[in-house]
NUSEGU-845239 format. One record per residue (C-alpha): residue number from 1; residue in one letter; x, y, z. Coordinates in nm, 4 decimals, decimal comma. Layout:
N
+-----+------+----------+----------+----------+
!  nr ! rest !     east !    north !       up !
+-----+------+----------+----------+----------+
! NUM !    A !        X !        Y !        Z !
...
+-----+------+----------+----------+----------+
//
This chain:
155
+-----+------+----------+----------+----------+
!  nr ! rest !     east !    north !       up !
+-----+------+----------+----------+----------+
!   1 !    M !   0,2232 !   1,5623 !  -3,5662 !
!   2 !    I !   0,1593 !   1,1920 !  -3,5268 !
!   3 !    R !   0,4984 !   1,1464 !  -3,3558 !
!   4 !    W !   0,4137 !   1,4273 !  -3,1143 !
!   5 !    L !   0,0736 !   1,2734 !  -3,0319 !
!   6 !    C !   0,2333 !   0,9318 !  -2,9795 !
!   7 !    A !   0,4926 !   1,0859 !  -2,7456 !
!   8 !    V !   0,2221 !   1,2658 !  -2,5431 !
!   9 !    L !   0,0113 !   0,9500 !  -2,5284 !
!  10 !    A !   0,3094 !   0,7407 !  -2,4156 !
!  11 !    L !   0,3922 !   0,9918 !  -2,1416 !
!  12 !    S !   0,0339 !   1,0095 !  -2,0205 !
!  13 !    I !   0,0167 !   0,6317 !  -1,9932 !
!  14 !    A !   0,3531 !   0,6045 !  -1,8152 !
!  15 !    T !   0,2950 !   0,8907 !  -1,5700 !
!  16 !    P !   0,0508 !   0,8294 !  -1,2850 !
!  17 !    T !  -0,2151 !   1,0941 !  -1,2411 !
!  18 !    M !  -0,1511 !   1,1238 !  -0,8658 !
!  19 !    A !   0,1842 !   1,0799 !  -0,6977 !
!  20 !    A !   0,1731 !   0,8239 !  -0,4190 !
!  21 !    Q !   0,2764 !   0,9484 !  -0,0741 !
!  22 !    T !   0,5575 !   0,7140 !   0,0270 !
!  23 !    V !   0,7186 !   0,7058 !   0,3718 !
!  24 !    H !   1,0408 !   0,5205 !   0,4534 !
!  25 !    R !   1,2012 !   0,6084 !   0,7901 !
!  26 !    Q !   1,4372 !   0,4376 !   1,0294 !
!  27 !    I !   1,3289 !   0,5002 !   1,3928 !
!  28 !    G !   1,5758 !   0,3355 !   1,6292 !
!  29 !    Q !   1,5478 !  -0,0384 !   1,5653 !
!  30 !    W !   1,2264 !   0,0091 !   1,3622 !
!  31 !    L !   1,1773 !   0,0628 !   0,9892 !
!  32 !    V !   0,8531 !   0,2527 !   0,9228 !
!  33 !    M !   0,7196 !   0,2212 !   0,5685 !
!  34 !    G !   0,3998 !   0,3071 !   0,3937 !
!  35 !    T !   0,2225 !   0,4383 !   0,0898 !
!  36 !    D !  -0,0949 !   0,6463 !   0,0852 !
!  37 !    G !  -0,1808 !   0,5773 !   0,4503 !
!  38 !    T !  -0,1193 !   0,2011 !   0,4462 !
!  39 !    C !   0,1703 !   0,1815 !   0,6926 !
!  40 !    S !   0,3718 !  -0,0708 !   0,8883 !
!  41 !    A !   0,6802 !  -0,0840 !   1,1059 !
!  42 !    S !   0,9157 !  -0,3776 !   1,1320 !
!  43 !    T !   1,2067 !  -0,4826 !   1,3485 !
!  44 !    K !   1,4203 !  -0,7917 !   1,3809 !
!  45 !    L !   1,4374 !  -0,9193 !   1,7375 !
!  46 !    G !   1,7389 !  -1,0836 !   1,8996 !
!  47 !    D !   1,6436 !  -1,4403 !   1,8077 !
!  48 !    G !   1,5747 !  -1,3542 !   1,4423 !
!  49 !    T !   1,1992 !  -1,3190 !   1,4841 !
!  50 !    M !   1,0506 !  -1,0322 !   1,2845 !
!  51 !    L !   0,7890 !  -0,8209 !   1,4588 !
!  52 !    L !   0,5701 !  -0,6102 !   1,2329 !
!  53 !    I !   0,3179 !  -0,3546 !   1,3554 !
!  54 !    F !   0,0446 !  -0,2324 !   1,1209 !
!  55 !    A !  -0,1542 !   0,0893 !   1,1514 !
!  56 !    P !  -0,5269 !   0,0730 !   1,0779 !
!  57 !    P !  -0,5619 !   0,0823 !   0,6987 !
!  58 !    P !  -0,7307 !   0,3813 !   0,5317 !
!  59 !    T !  -1,0296 !   0,1578 !   0,4533 !
!  60 !    K !  -1,0726 !   0,0938 !   0,8311 !
!  61 !    E !  -1,1415 !  -0,2775 !   0,7705 !
!  62 !    N !  -0,9478 !  -0,3511 !   1,0888 !
!  63 !    A !  -0,7787 !  -0,1700 !   1,3782 !
!  64 !    G !  -0,4281 !  -0,2634 !   1,2679 !
!  65 !    G !  -0,2316 !  -0,5368 !   1,4364 !
!  66 !    M !   0,0958 !  -0,7167 !   1,4781 !
!  67 !    M !   0,2573 !  -0,9966 !   1,2874 !
!  68 !    I !   0,5090 !  -1,2307 !   1,4438 !
!  69 !    A !   0,7112 !  -1,3684 !   1,1522 !
!  70 !    S !   0,9520 !  -1,6607 !   1,1322 !
!  71 !    P !   0,8809 !  -1,7873 !   1,4829 !
!  72 !    K !   1,1762 !  -1,9931 !   1,5972 !
!  73 !    G !   1,1237 !  -2,3583 !   1,5149 !
!  74 !    A !   0,7466 !  -2,3186 !   1,4954 !
!  75 !    E !   0,5410 !  -2,4848 !   1,2278 !
!  76 !    V !   0,2714 !  -2,2394 !   1,1269 !
!  77 !    A !  -0,0525 !  -2,3935 !   1,0091 !
!  78 !    A !  -0,2674 !  -2,1813 !   0,7816 !
!  79 !    G !  -0,5919 !  -2,0624 !   0,9346 !
!  80 !    R !  -0,7329 !  -1,9496 !   1,2655 !
!  81 !    A !  -0,5301 !  -1,9897 !   1,5830 !
!  82 !    V !  -0,5075 !  -1,8565 !   1,9378 !
!  83 !    V !  -0,1787 !  -1,6965 !   2,0422 !
!  84 !    Q !  -0,1160 !  -1,6074 !   2,4050 !
!  85 !    L !   0,0756 !  -1,2906 !   2,4945 !
!  86 !    S !   0,2148 !  -1,2826 !   2,8458 !
!  87 !    G !   0,5212 !  -1,0591 !   2,8414 !
!  88 !    R !   0,5790 !  -0,7738 !   3,0865 !
!  89 !    G !   0,4026 !  -0,4662 !   2,9487 !
!  90 !    S !   0,2260 !  -0,6362 !   2,6580 !
!  91 !    V !  -0,1502 !  -0,6558 !   2,6167 !
!  92 !    T !  -0,1691 !  -0,9990 !   2,7765 !
!  93 !    G !  -0,4085 !  -1,2854 !   2,7267 !
!  94 !    D !  -0,5429 !  -1,4906 !   2,4404 !
!  95 !    H !  -0,5454 !  -1,3204 !   2,1017 !
!  96 !    N !  -0,7331 !  -1,4524 !   1,8017 !
!  97 !    A !  -0,4758 !  -1,4915 !   1,5273 !
!  98 !    I !  -0,4473 !  -1,6075 !   1,1704 !
!  99 !    G !  -0,1599 !  -1,8346 !   1,0730 !
! 100 !    Y !   0,0065 !  -1,7885 !   0,7351 !
! 101 !    A !   0,2074 !  -2,1045 !   0,6622 !
! 102 !    E !   0,3778 !  -1,9594 !   0,3527 !
! 103 !    L !   0,5035 !  -1,6620 !   0,5583 !
! 104 !    K !   0,5771 !  -1,8633 !   0,8750 !
! 105 !    A !   0,3884 !  -1,5902 !   1,0572 !
! 106 !    Y !   0,0918 !  -1,5181 !   1,2805 !
! 107 !    W !  -0,1270 !  -1,2094 !   1,2343 !
! 108 !    L !  -0,2775 !  -1,0769 !   1,5587 !
! 109 !    P !  -0,5279 !  -0,8009 !   1,4864 !
! 110 !    F !  -0,5621 !  -0,5288 !   1,7478 !
! 111 !    A !  -0,8954 !  -0,5404 !   1,9329 !
! 112 !    D !  -0,9482 !  -0,1680 !   1,8763 !
! 113 !    T !  -0,7568 !   0,1342 !   1,7465 !
! 114 !    G !  -0,6435 !   0,2202 !   2,1014 !
! 115 !    E !  -0,4715 !  -0,1129 !   2,1712 !
! 116 !    I !  -0,1465 !   0,0019 !   2,0103 !
! 117 !    D !  -0,1321 !   0,2883 !   2,2631 !
! 118 !    R !  -0,1604 !   0,0531 !   2,5620 !
! 119 !    Y !   0,1894 !  -0,0849 !   2,5076 !
! 120 !    P !   0,4729 !   0,0906 !   2,6941 !
! 121 !    D !   0,7897 !   0,2118 !   2,5225 !
! 122 !    S !   0,9769 !  -0,1024 !   2,6327 !
! 123 !    W !   0,8059 !  -0,4375 !   2,6810 !
! 124 !    Q !   0,8631 !  -0,8109 !   2,6522 !
! 125 !    L !   0,7114 !  -0,9943 !   2,3555 !
! 126 !    T !   0,6326 !  -1,3365 !   2,5002 !
! 127 !    A !   0,4098 !  -1,5221 !   2,2562 !
! 128 !    T !   0,3085 !  -1,8871 !   2,2822 !
! 129 !    K !   0,0755 !  -2,1145 !   2,0900 !
! 130 !    D !  -0,0331 !  -2,4457 !   2,2398 !
! 131 !    G !   0,2550 !  -2,4203 !   2,4875 !
! 132 !    A !   0,5233 !  -2,3699 !   2,2218 !
! 133 !    V !   0,7205 !  -2,0450 !   2,2526 !
! 134 !    L !   0,6949 !  -1,8391 !   1,9343 !
! 135 !    A !   0,8932 !  -1,5424 !   2,0663 !
! 136 !    D !   1,0357 !  -1,4261 !   2,3970 !
! 137 !    Q !   1,2261 !  -1,1071 !   2,3253 !
! 138 !    P !   1,2421 !  -0,7477 !   2,4506 !
! 139 !    V !   1,0877 !  -0,4722 !   2,2388 !
! 140 !    S !   1,2034 !  -0,1123 !   2,2702 !
! 141 !    D !   1,1484 !   0,2304 !   2,1119 !
! 142 !    F !   0,7825 !   0,1362 !   2,0744 !
! 143 !    K !   0,6220 !   0,4743 !   2,1538 !
! 144 !    V !   0,8485 !   0,6627 !   1,9115 !
! 145 !    M !   0,7708 !   0,4050 !   1,6421 !
! 146 !    V !   0,3959 !   0,4345 !   1,7086 !
! 147 !    A !   0,4155 !   0,8132 !   1,6718 !
! 148 !    A !   0,5982 !   0,7734 !   1,3374 !
! 149 !    L !   0,3479 !   0,5080 !   1,2281 !
! 150 !    K !   0,0581 !   0,7444 !   1,2997 !
! 151 !    V !   0,2272 !   1,0238 !   1,1014 !
! 152 !    C !   0,2753 !   0,7802 !   0,8132 !
! 153 !    A !  -0,0902 !   0,6749 !   0,8265 !
! 154 !    T !  -0,2087 !   1,0348 !   0,7949 !
! 155 !    A !   0,0343 !   1,1236 !   0,5118 !
+-----+------+----------+----------+----------+
//
């Protein structure tokens, strides 16, 4: 009896009460991943820069955003920064960003939940900070990725 109770107790501790909803899909050049509505998509651009797009989290603490990781030759200082987007089709202008030195990346939160929809399917990611080019690469399959990201976020 004691062995049986120990076995049941061990199984109940090792088995989660709710299965997490996990998504992992390749959409063209994009990898869409997420668990329980926290979703992102990533792609490696031609110069090695990683572009990550994040859906708004289930907690709605932000409207999602993009992260430009491993900018070519750029030193990333931790803290607040301004990154300019100027590429054809992108949401241009100054964007408040947060630099993450340990990731060599900049996080650019979307201004609102509709910003992600204002990008066309193909566009040019041209990002600069203080005149230094962080990325200047074409982005494609964006609309299909956004649709998959939204499905992931509602899973």
